[in-house]
KOLVEX-138355 format. One record per residue (C-alpha): residue in one letter; x, z, y. Coordinates in nm, 2 decimals, m for minus. Each point is the difference from the previous one (the first is absolute). Layout:
+-----+--------+--------+--------+
| res |      X |      Z |      Y |
+-----+--------+--------+--------+
|   A |      X |      Z |      Y |
...
+-----+--------+--------+--------+
end
This chain:
+-----+--------+--------+--------+
| res |      X |      Z |      Y |
+-----+--------+--------+--------+
|   M |   0.00 |   0.00 |   0.00 |
|   Y |   0.14 |  m0.11 |   0.34 |
|   S |  m0.03 |   0.19 |   0.32 |
|   V |   0.07 |  m0.09 |   0.36 |
|   T |   0.28 |   0.21 |   0.15 |
|   P |  m0.04 |   0.16 |   0.34 |
|   S |   0.26 |  m0.24 |   0.15 |
|   A |  m0.19 |  m0.30 |  m0.14 |
|   W |  m0.34 |   0.14 |   0.12 |
|   N |   0.14 |   0.06 |   0.35 |
|   T |   0.13 |  m0.36 |   0.01 |
|   I |  m0.33 |  m0.14 |  m0.10 |
|   Q |  m0.19 |   0.20 |   0.27 |
|   D |   0.24 |  m0.12 |   0.27 |
|   P |  m0.19 |  m0.23 |   0.25 |
|   I |   0.29 |  m0.24 |   0.00 |
|   F |  m0.03 |  m0.04 |  m0.37 |
|   L |  m0.38 |  m0.05 |   0.02 |
|   L |   0.06 |  m0.26 |   0.27 |
|   L |   0.22 |  m0.21 |  m0.23 |
|   V |  m0.24 |   0.03 |  m0.29 |
|   G |  m0.30 |  m0.10 |   0.22 |
|   G |   0.20 |  m0.29 |   0.14 |
|   G |   0.09 |  m0.12 |  m0.34 |
|   I |  m0.36 |   0.02 |  m0.12 |
|   I |  m0.13 |  m0.20 |   0.30 |
|   Y |   0.26 |  m0.27 |  m0.05 |
|   W |  m0.10 |  m0.02 |  m0.36 |
|   I |  m0.36 |  m0.04 |   0.09 |
|   L |   0.09 |  m0.27 |   0.25 |
|   G |   0.18 |  m0.19 |  m0.27 |
|   D |   0.35 |   0.04 |   0.15 |
|   L |   0.16 |   0.12 |  m0.33 |
|   Q |   0.36 |  m0.02 |   0.13 |
|   E |  m0.07 |   0.24 |   0.30 |
|   A |  m0.19 |   0.23 |  m0.23 |
|   L |   0.28 |   0.02 |  m0.25 |
|   I |   0.26 |   0.07 |   0.28 |
|   L |  m0.20 |   0.29 |   0.14 |
|   I |  m0.07 |   0.14 |  m0.35 |
|   G |   0.37 |  m0.03 |  m0.07 |
|   F |   0.08 |   0.20 |   0.31 |
|   V |  m0.24 |   0.26 |  m0.12 |
|   F |   0.19 |   0.05 |  m0.33 |
|   F |   0.33 |  m0.03 |   0.18 |
|   I |  m0.09 |   0.29 |   0.24 |
|   T |  m0.14 |   0.21 |  m0.27 |
|   G |   0.30 |  m0.06 |  m0.22 |
|   I |   0.25 |   0.10 |   0.27 |
|   S |  m0.19 |   0.32 |   0.08 |
|   L |  m0.04 |   0.10 |  m0.36 |
|   Y |   0.36 |  m0.08 |  m0.09 |
|   Q |   0.15 |   0.19 |   0.30 |
|   E |  m0.22 |   0.31 |  m0.06 |
|   G |   0.04 |  m0.02 |  m0.38 |
|   K |   0.38 |  m0.01 |   0.03 |
|   T |  m0.01 |   0.31 |   0.23 |
|   E |  m0.23 |   0.18 |  m0.23 |
|   H |   0.22 |  m0.06 |  m0.30 |
|   A |   0.30 |   0.14 |   0.20 |
|   L |  m0.20 |   0.30 |   0.11 |
|   E |  m0.12 |   0.06 |  m0.36 |
|   A |   0.36 |  m0.01 |  m0.12 |
|   L |   0.10 |   0.25 |   0.26 |
|   R |  m0.29 |   0.23 |  m0.10 |
|   D |   0.12 |  m0.01 |  m0.36 |
|   L |   0.36 |   0.06 |   0.10 |
|   S |  m0.10 |   0.30 |   0.22 |
|   S |  m0.25 |   0.15 |  m0.24 |
|   P |   0.14 |   0.35 |  m0.07 |
|   R |   0.06 |   0.14 |  m0.35 |
|   A |  m0.04 |   0.37 |  m0.06 |
|   L |   0.18 |   0.25 |  m0.22 |
|   V |  m0.28 |   0.24 |  m0.12 |
|   I |   0.00 |   0.30 |  m0.23 |
|   R |  m0.27 |  m0.03 |  m0.27 |
|   D |  m0.02 |   0.20 |  m0.31 |
|   G |   0.33 |   0.16 |   0.09 |
|   E |   0.18 |  m0.33 |   0.00 |
|   R |   0.12 |  m0.22 |   0.29 |
|   K |  m0.15 |  m0.34 |   0.00 |
|   R |   0.07 |  m0.30 |   0.24 |
|   I |  m0.34 |  m0.17 |   0.08 |
|   A |  m0.13 |  m0.24 |   0.25 |
|   G |  m0.11 |   0.17 |   0.33 |
|   R |  m0.36 |  m0.12 |  m0.04 |
|   E |  m0.03 |   0.19 |  m0.32 |
|   V |   0.07 |   0.34 |   0.16 |
|   V |  m0.31 |   0.23 |   0.00 |
|   R |  m0.09 |   0.32 |   0.18 |
|   G |   0.16 |   0.30 |  m0.15 |
|   D |   0.31 |  m0.19 |  m0.12 |
|   F |   0.34 |   0.16 |   0.06 |
|   I |   0.24 |  m0.26 |   0.15 |
|   V |   0.37 |   0.04 |   0.00 |
|   L |   0.16 |  m0.12 |   0.33 |
|   A |   0.37 |  m0.10 |   0.05 |
|   E |   0.20 |  m0.19 |   0.26 |
|   G |  m0.11 |  m0.36 |   0.03 |
|   D |  m0.35 |   0.06 |  m0.15 |
|   R |  m0.31 |  m0.13 |   0.17 |
|   V |  m0.27 |   0.26 |  m0.01 |
|   S |  m0.30 |  m0.13 |  m0.19 |
|   A |  m0.27 |   0.25 |   0.12 |
|   D |  m0.07 |   0.28 |   0.24 |
|   A |   0.12 |   0.32 |  m0.16 |
|   I |   0.09 |   0.36 |   0.06 |
|   V |   0.37 |   0.10 |  m0.06 |
|   L |   0.03 |   0.27 |  m0.27 |
|   S |   0.38 |   0.02 |   0.00 |
|   C |   0.27 |  m0.19 |   0.18 |
|   S |   0.37 |   0.00 |   0.07 |
|   N |   0.11 |  m0.15 |   0.34 |
|   L |  m0.30 |  m0.23 |  m0.01 |
|   S |  m0.04 |  m0.24 |   0.30 |
|   T |  m0.23 |  m0.30 |   0.03 |
|   D |  m0.03 |  m0.29 |   0.24 |
|   E |  m0.36 |   0.00 |   0.14 |
|   S |   0.05 |  m0.27 |   0.27 |
|   L |  m0.26 |  m0.21 |  m0.18 |
|   L |  m0.26 |   0.26 |   0.10 |
|   T |   0.13 |   0.17 |   0.31 |
|   G |   0.23 |  m0.26 |   0.16 |
|   E |   0.29 |   0.25 |   0.01 |
|   S |   0.32 |  m0.14 |  m0.16 |
|   L |   0.17 |   0.33 |  m0.07 |
|   P |  m0.07 |   0.15 |  m0.34 |
|   V |  m0.19 |   0.33 |  m0.02 |
|   R |   0.10 |   0.30 |  m0.21 |
|   K |  m0.24 |   0.13 |  m0.27 |
|   V |  m0.05 |   0.36 |  m0.12 |
|   T |  m0.17 |   0.15 |  m0.31 |
|   A |  m0.37 |   0.08 |   0.04 |
|   V |  m0.08 |   0.37 |   0.00 |
|   G |  m0.34 |   0.11 |  m0.13 |
|   N |  m0.31 |  m0.22 |   0.00 |
|   V |   0.04 |  m0.27 |   0.27 |
|   E |  m0.21 |  m0.31 |   0.09 |
|   M |   0.14 |  m0.34 |   0.09 |
|   A |   0.07 |  m0.05 |   0.37 |
|   R |   0.08 |  m0.29 |   0.23 |
|   P |   0.37 |  m0.13 |  m0.01 |
|   G |   0.24 |   0.08 |   0.28 |
|   G |   0.27 |   0.26 |   0.06 |
|   D |   0.25 |   0.19 |  m0.21 |
|   E |  m0.04 |   0.29 |  m0.25 |
|   L |  m0.34 |  m0.13 |  m0.14 |
|   P |  m0.07 |   0.03 |  m0.38 |
|   F |  m0.16 |  m0.34 |  m0.02 |
|   V |   0.12 |  m0.35 |  m0.10 |
|   Y |  m0.21 |  m0.31 |   0.07 |
|   S |  m0.06 |  m0.33 |  m0.18 |
|   G |   0.23 |  m0.29 |   0.11 |
|   T |   0.27 |   0.23 |   0.15 |
|   L |   0.36 |  m0.01 |  m0.12 |
|   V |   0.21 |   0.28 |  m0.13 |
|   V |   0.33 |  m0.02 |   0.18 |
|   Q |   0.16 |   0.32 |  m0.12 |
|   G |  m0.03 |   0.27 |  m0.26 |
|   Q |  m0.25 |   0.04 |  m0.29 |
|   G |  m0.32 |   0.18 |  m0.08 |
|   I |  m0.31 |   0.03 |  m0.20 |
|   A |  m0.35 |  m0.05 |   0.16 |
|   Q |  m0.36 |   0.02 |  m0.12 |
|   V |  m0.22 |  m0.30 |   0.08 |
|   K |  m0.30 |   0.08 |   0.22 |
|   A |  m0.12 |  m0.34 |   0.13 |
|   I |   0.04 |  m0.36 |  m0.13 |
|   G |  m0.10 |  m0.35 |   0.11 |
|   A |  m0.24 |  m0.01 |   0.29 |
|   Q |   0.00 |   0.38 |   0.04 |
|   T |   0.37 |   0.01 |   0.10 |
|   E |   0.12 |  m0.02 |   0.36 |
|   M |   0.12 |  m0.36 |  m0.07 |
|   G |  m0.33 |  m0.09 |  m0.16 |
|   K |  m0.19 |   0.12 |   0.31 |
|   I |   0.20 |  m0.23 |   0.21 |
|   G |  m0.09 |  m0.29 |  m0.24 |
|   K |  m0.37 |   0.09 |   0.02 |
|   A |   0.01 |   0.00 |   0.38 |
|   L |   0.17 |  m0.35 |   0.00 |
|   Q |  m0.27 |  m0.14 |  m0.23 |
|   K |  m0.26 |   0.07 |   0.27 |
|   I |   0.19 |  m0.22 |   0.25 |
|   K |  m0.17 |  m0.34 |   0.03 |
|   P |   0.23 |  m0.29 |   0.08 |
|   E |  m0.08 |  m0.16 |   0.34 |
|   T |   0.03 |  m0.37 |   0.09 |
|   T |   0.31 |  m0.09 |   0.19 |
|   P |  m0.01 |  m0.14 |   0.36 |
|   L |   0.09 |  m0.35 |  m0.14 |
|   Q |  m0.29 |   0.02 |  m0.25 |
|   Q |  m0.24 |   0.11 |   0.27 |
|   E |   0.11 |  m0.28 |   0.23 |
|   M |  m0.03 |  m0.26 |  m0.27 |
|   T |  m0.34 |   0.12 |  m0.10 |
|   R |  m0.12 |  m0.02 |   0.36 |
|   L |   0.15 |  m0.34 |   0.05 |
|   V |  m0.15 |  m0.14 |  m0.32 |
|   S |  m0.34 |   0.16 |   0.09 |
|   R |   0.00 |  m0.16 |   0.34 |
|   L |   0.11 |  m0.34 |  m0.12 |
|   F |  m0.26 |   0.02 |  m0.28 |
|   G |  m0.27 |   0.07 |   0.26 |
|   I |   0.12 |  m0.29 |   0.22 |
|   A |   0.01 |  m0.23 |  m0.29 |
|   L |  m0.34 |   0.10 |  m0.12 |
|   S |  m0.15 |  m0.04 |   0.35 |
|   L |   0.15 |  m0.35 |   0.03 |
|   C |  m0.11 |  m0.09 |  m0.35 |
|   V |  m0.36 |   0.09 |   0.08 |
|   A |   0.02 |  m0.18 |   0.34 |
|   I |   0.13 |  m0.32 |  m0.17 |
|   V |  m0.26 |   0.01 |  m0.27 |
|   V |  m0.28 |   0.04 |   0.25 |
|   I |   0.13 |  m0.26 |   0.25 |
|   Y |   0.08 |  m0.25 |  m0.28 |
|   G |  m0.33 |   0.05 |  m0.17 |
|   F |  m0.21 |  m0.04 |   0.31 |
|   T |   0.19 |  m0.30 |   0.13 |
|   T |   0.03 |  m0.20 |  m0.32 |
|   G |  m0.26 |   0.16 |  m0.23 |
|   D |   0.26 |   0.02 |  m0.28 |
|   W |   0.01 |   0.37 |  m0.07 |
|   L |   0.22 |  m0.02 |  m0.31 |
|   K |   0.28 |  m0.18 |   0.19 |
|   G |  m0.05 |   0.25 |   0.28 |
|   V |   0.06 |   0.29 |  m0.24 |
|   L |   0.31 |  m0.17 |  m0.14 |
|   A |   0.14 |  m0.07 |   0.35 |
|   G |  m0.06 |   0.36 |   0.10 |
|   I |   0.18 |   0.14 |  m0.30 |
|   T |   0.29 |  m0.24 |   0.04 |
|   L |   0.04 |   0.11 |   0.36 |
|   A |  m0.01 |   0.37 |  m0.09 |
|   M |   0.26 |  m0.05 |  m0.27 |
|   A |   0.23 |  m0.18 |   0.25 |
|   I |  m0.03 |   0.30 |   0.23 |
|   L |   0.06 |   0.28 |  m0.25 |
|   P |   0.37 |   0.10 |  m0.02 |
|   N |   0.08 |  m0.05 |  m0.37 |
|   E |   0.38 |   0.03 |   0.06 |
|   F |  m0.01 |   0.35 |   0.15 |
|   P |  m0.04 |   0.20 |  m0.32 |
|   V |   0.27 |  m0.20 |  m0.18 |
|   V |   0.26 |   0.04 |   0.29 |
|   V |  m0.08 |   0.38 |   0.04 |
|   T |   0.03 |   0.07 |  m0.38 |
|   I |   0.33 |  m0.20 |  m0.03 |
|   F |   0.16 |   0.18 |   0.29 |
|   L |  m0.10 |   0.35 |  m0.12 |
|   A |   0.12 |  m0.08 |  m0.35 |
|   L |   0.33 |  m0.13 |   0.14 |
|   G |   0.04 |   0.32 |   0.20 |
|   A |  m0.07 |   0.21 |  m0.31 |
|   W |   0.26 |  m0.20 |  m0.19 |
|   R |   0.26 |   0.04 |   0.27 |
|   I |  m0.02 |   0.37 |   0.02 |
|   S |   0.00 |   0.03 |  m0.38 |
|   Q |   0.35 |  m0.16 |   0.01 |
|   N |   0.10 |   0.33 |   0.18 |
|   H |  m0.15 |   0.21 |  m0.28 |
|   V |  m0.32 |   0.09 |   0.20 |
|   L |  m0.33 |  m0.04 |  m0.18 |
|   A |  m0.31 |  m0.12 |   0.19 |
|   R |  m0.30 |   0.11 |  m0.21 |
|   R |  m0.23 |  m0.21 |   0.21 |
|   A |   0.09 |  m0.32 |   0.18 |
|   S |  m0.18 |   0.13 |   0.31 |
|   A |   0.26 |   0.27 |   0.02 |
|   V |   0.25 |  m0.26 |   0.13 |
|   E |  m0.22 |  m0.04 |   0.31 |
|   T |   0.02 |   0.38 |   0.07 |
|   V |   0.38 |   0.00 |  m0.05 |
|   G |   0.04 |  m0.30 |   0.22 |
|   S |  m0.21 |   0.15 |   0.28 |
|   A |   0.20 |   0.32 |   0.02 |
|   T |   0.20 |   0.03 |   0.32 |
|   V |   0.14 |   0.36 |  m0.03 |
|   L |   0.11 |   0.17 |  m0.32 |
|   C |   0.04 |   0.38 |   0.02 |
|   V |   0.19 |   0.17 |  m0.28 |
|   D |   0.04 |   0.37 |  m0.06 |
|   K |   0.33 |   0.03 |  m0.17 |
|   T |   0.00 |   0.32 |  m0.20 |
|   G |   0.27 |  m0.07 |  m0.25 |
|   T |  m0.21 |  m0.21 |  m0.24 |
|   L |   0.17 |  m0.32 |   0.11 |
|   T |   0.34 |   0.10 |  m0.13 |
|   Q |   0.13 |  m0.07 |  m0.35 |
|   N |   0.01 |   0.37 |  m0.08 |
|   Q |   0.36 |  m0.02 |  m0.12 |
|   M |   0.30 |   0.20 |   0.08 |
|   A |   0.38 |  m0.02 |  m0.06 |
|   V |   0.29 |   0.24 |   0.05 |
|   Q |   0.22 |  m0.10 |   0.29 |
|   Q |   0.23 |   0.30 |   0.05 |
|   L |   0.13 |   0.28 |  m0.22 |
|   L |   0.14 |   0.33 |   0.15 |
|   A |   0.13 |   0.25 |  m0.26 |
|   Y |   0.06 |   0.36 |   0.12 |
|   N |   0.35 |   0.12 |  m0.07 |
|   Q |   0.26 |   0.23 |   0.14 |
|   A |   0.12 |  m0.25 |   0.26 |
|   E |  m0.08 |   0.09 |   0.36 |
|   N |  m0.13 |  m0.35 |   0.09 |
|   P |  m0.14 |  m0.17 |  m0.31 |
|   Q |  m0.04 |  m0.37 |   0.06 |
|   P |  m0.31 |  m0.20 |  m0.12 |
|   Y |   0.05 |  m0.27 |  m0.25 |
|   D |  m0.18 |  m0.32 |   0.12 |
|   L |  m0.12 |  m0.21 |  m0.29 |
|   G |  m0.07 |  m0.29 |   0.23 |
|   L |   0.37 |  m0.03 |   0.08 |
|   H |   0.12 |   0.06 |  m0.36 |
|   S |  m0.28 |  m0.15 |  m0.21 |
|   S |   0.24 |  m0.18 |  m0.24 |
|   E |   0.23 |   0.30 |  m0.05 |
|   A |  m0.03 |   0.29 |  m0.25 |
|   L |  m0.14 |   0.33 |   0.14 |
|   P |   0.27 |   0.25 |   0.08 |
|   E |   0.02 |   0.30 |  m0.23 |
|   A |  m0.10 |   0.24 |   0.29 |
|   V |  m0.36 |  m0.13 |   0.00 |
|   H |  m0.05 |  m0.04 |  m0.38 |
|   Q |  m0.14 |   0.35 |  m0.04 |
|   L |  m0.23 |  m0.05 |   0.30 |
|   V |  m0.16 |  m0.31 |  m0.16 |
|   E |  m0.02 |   0.19 |  m0.33 |
|   F |  m0.20 |   0.28 |   0.15 |
|   C |  m0.22 |  m0.23 |   0.20 |
|   I |  m0.10 |  m0.17 |  m0.33 |
|   L |  m0.05 |   0.33 |  m0.18 |
|   A |  m0.23 |   0.12 |   0.28 |
|   S |  m0.22 |  m0.31 |  m0.04 |
|   Q |  m0.24 |  m0.10 |  m0.27 |
|   R |   0.15 |  m0.17 |  m0.31 |
|   D |  m0.22 |  m0.30 |   0.06 |
|   P |  m0.05 |   0.02 |   0.37 |
|   F |  m0.28 |  m0.16 |   0.20 |
|   D |   0.08 |   0.15 |   0.34 |
|   P |   0.21 |  m0.26 |   0.21 |
|   M |   0.27 |   0.26 |   0.08 |
|   E |   0.04 |   0.11 |  m0.36 |
|   K |   0.01 |  m0.37 |  m0.10 |
|   A |   0.28 |  m0.05 |   0.25 |
|   F |   0.20 |   0.28 |  m0.16 |
|   K |  m0.05 |  m0.14 |  m0.35 |
|   Q |   0.10 |  m0.35 |   0.10 |
|   L |   0.31 |   0.14 |   0.17 |
|   G |   0.10 |   0.18 |  m0.32 |
|   D |  m0.07 |  m0.30 |  m0.23 |
|   R |   0.21 |  m0.22 |   0.22 |
|   Y |   0.31 |   0.22 |   0.06 |
|   L |   0.00 |   0.28 |  m0.27 |
|   A |  m0.12 |  m0.19 |  m0.31 |
|   H |   0.19 |   0.11 |  m0.32 |
|   T |   0.15 |   0.31 |   0.17 |
|   E |  m0.05 |   0.37 |  m0.06 |
|   H |  m0.21 |   0.04 |   0.31 |
|   L |  m0.31 |  m0.17 |  m0.16 |
|   H |  m0.19 |   0.21 |  m0.25 |
|   S |  m0.26 |  m0.20 |  m0.18 |
|   D |   0.02 |   0.24 |  m0.30 |
|   W |  m0.08 |   0.31 |   0.20 |
|   K |  m0.35 |   0.17 |  m0.03 |
|   L |  m0.21 |   0.11 |   0.29 |
|   L |  m0.10 |   0.37 |  m0.07 |
|   R |  m0.18 |   0.10 |   0.31 |
|   E |  m0.10 |  m0.15 |   0.33 |
|   Y |  m0.07 |   0.22 |   0.31 |
|   P |  m0.21 |  m0.21 |   0.23 |
|   L |   0.00 |  m0.02 |   0.38 |
|   S |  m0.24 |   0.25 |   0.15 |
|   P |  m0.09 |   0.14 |   0.34 |
|   H |   0.19 |   0.32 |  m0.10 |
|   L |   0.32 |  m0.17 |  m0.11 |
|   L |   0.06 |  m0.35 |   0.15 |
|   A |   0.24 |  m0.10 |  m0.27 |
|   M |  m0.04 |  m0.15 |  m0.35 |
|   S |   0.22 |   0.11 |  m0.29 |
|   H |   0.07 |  m0.13 |  m0.35 |
|   V |   0.14 |   0.20 |  m0.29 |
|   W |   0.18 |  m0.21 |  m0.25 |
|   E |   0.14 |   0.07 |  m0.35 |
+-----+--------+--------+--------+
end
């Protein structure tokens, strides 16, 4: 069973589309098969361009949805299981770790140095610290540090924890945003409004002239059939059959050009909006950076009165001096074994590059205890065996 997609239905309802169809039918009735086929061909051409461009964008967006769909590590029947985020239910216990995308709104039952990026909900790029819930608490709105709640769609940037799911799907903070967006009705663009007005006016003029020609020709010659044909012919000559083709082609070309710069235009009409923008205001809150770090200088404390920093930029091809080996070793030991934080990643990359196959890297050591960062002690400590 076939169904008409929303994109196809919007195209069919367009006055410009109806103009071409009506023109083709009239030419067909008049016996001008060539003109009729040309107009009908334009109809399929316009529809094909619109559906192809929007279908291509929808496929790309669908692939992005699949790629970004979070997977959750849950505790069920005393065992940890990795499942799709959409299979998480209320009451599940989810295990959170660095790099995880939270799959549902949940209350934190236990955590260690847990921080999440909630910029998707609050607009603030800095991560917020989480604490363990005390007693019976109810879910609250996101925003601010020291809250025992995590939210669907947010990213764990540091630490680990266990949380109990309280809301899923449309009941989450992210789901509420989605429900609000569904209520928004798309409006016609200024170009579409102008084209509709132009076509309506020309159609009214053509119809008036058509009626006038029919009446005048019929009364003067008495041949009403030829009068009708003459009126229809004049009306078709006035109607702008080229407008819809030109507008569709230019919008499609605009969508294709911006797609070459890795920008998706979900609707061809969006090209008009982008093209009419004169001022672009951007609030740069850190989300435009690559979120990567690299070690530039090393300064090891020693007994010298004036220790000099070692600049990696000036000595990138040289081996690290022995004086900073222990500093790099301790930086790595103070970080997660498989780091997600950009600073800890930079320490690990530095060690892998300069201290590989030395006694300063300890892949066989076991982490016994981690003392997380807290408001009472602004330091994080690791105990290794």
